[in-house]
C-alpha positions in Angstrom: -1.4 14.0 -26.1 0.3 11.7 -28.6 -1.7 10.0 -31.3 -0.8 6.5 -32.3 -1.4 5.9 -36.0 -0.2 2.9 -37.9 -0.7 2.4 -41.7 -1.4 -1.3 -41.0 -4.3 -0.5 -38.7 -6.2 1.4 -41.3 -4.7 4.8 -40.5 -7.2 5.5 -37.6 -5.5 7.6 -35.0 -6.4 7.0 -31.4 -5.0 8.6 -28.3 -2.3 6.8 -26.5 -2.8 6.0 -22.8 -0.6 8.3 -20.8 1.2 6.8 -17.8 1.6 8.8 -14.6 4.1 7.8 -12.0 4.2 8.8 -8.4 7.6 8.5 -6.9 8.2 7.8 -3.2 11.0 10.0 -2.1 13.1 10.1 1.1 15.6 12.8 1.8 18.8 12.0 3.6 19.1 13.9 6.8 22.5 15.3 7.7 24.7 12.6 9.1 22.1 9.9 8.6 23.3 6.5 7.5 22.1 5.3 4.1 20.7 2.0 5.7 18.4 4.0 7.9 17.1 6.1 5.0 16.6 2.9 3.0 14.6 1.5 5.8 12.4 4.6 5.9 11.9 4.4 2.1 10.8 0.7 2.4 8.4 1.6 5.2 7.0 4.5 3.1 6.5 2.3 0.0 4.9 -0.4 2.1 2.5 2.1 3.7 1.5 3.5 0.3 0.9 0.0 -1.1 3.0 0.9 -4.1 4.3 -2.6 -4.7 0.9 -4.2 -4.3 -0.5 -1.8 -6.9 2.3 -2.6 -9.3 1.8 -6.3 -8.9 -1.9 -6.0 -9.4 -1.6 -4.0 -12.6 1.1 -6.3 -14.0 -1.6 -8.3 -15.8 -5.1 -7.4 -16.9 -7.8 -8.6 -14.5 -11.3 -9.2 -15.9 -14.1 -7.4 -14.1 -15.5 -10.8 -13.1 -12.2 -11.7 -11.5 -12.1 -8.4 -9.7 -15.6 -9.0 -8.3 -14.7 -12.5 -7.3 -11.5 -11.4 -5.5 -13.3 -8.6 -3.6 -16.1 -11.0 -2.6 -13.5 -13.4 -1.3 -11.9 -10.7 0.8 -15.3 -9.5 2.2 -16.3 -13.1 3.1 -13.0 -13.6 4.9 -13.4 -10.3 6.8 -17.0 -11.2 7.7 -15.8 -14.6 9.0 -13.2 -12.9 11.2 -15.6 -10.4 12.5 -18.1 -13.1 13.4 -15.4 -15.2 15.0 -14.1 -12.4 17.3 -17.4 -10.5 17.8 -18.2 -12.1 21.2 -14.7 -11.5 22.7 
C-alpha cells in the first residue's frame, strides 16, 4: 500500500485508494476474422455492463442522487409491471 504524504498538507500520511481493473478478454480462434472477434468482445463488454459502470463512476454521485435514481427506476419498473400484469 502506498502512502500519500505532502508537506503542504501537514505531513499526515493517508493510504492511497488502489484501483483494480478487470479486463474483458477474447482470444482469437484459429482462422477467425478479427471483425468477428471484435463483435464477440463488444457483446461480452455489453453483457458485463463494463461501459455503464465506467460512465457511472466518471463523476461522484451523492448518496441522495443515488437514492433518487434508484427510486426512479423502481417506480418505472412498477409502472410497467402494473401495465402488463393483466395481459
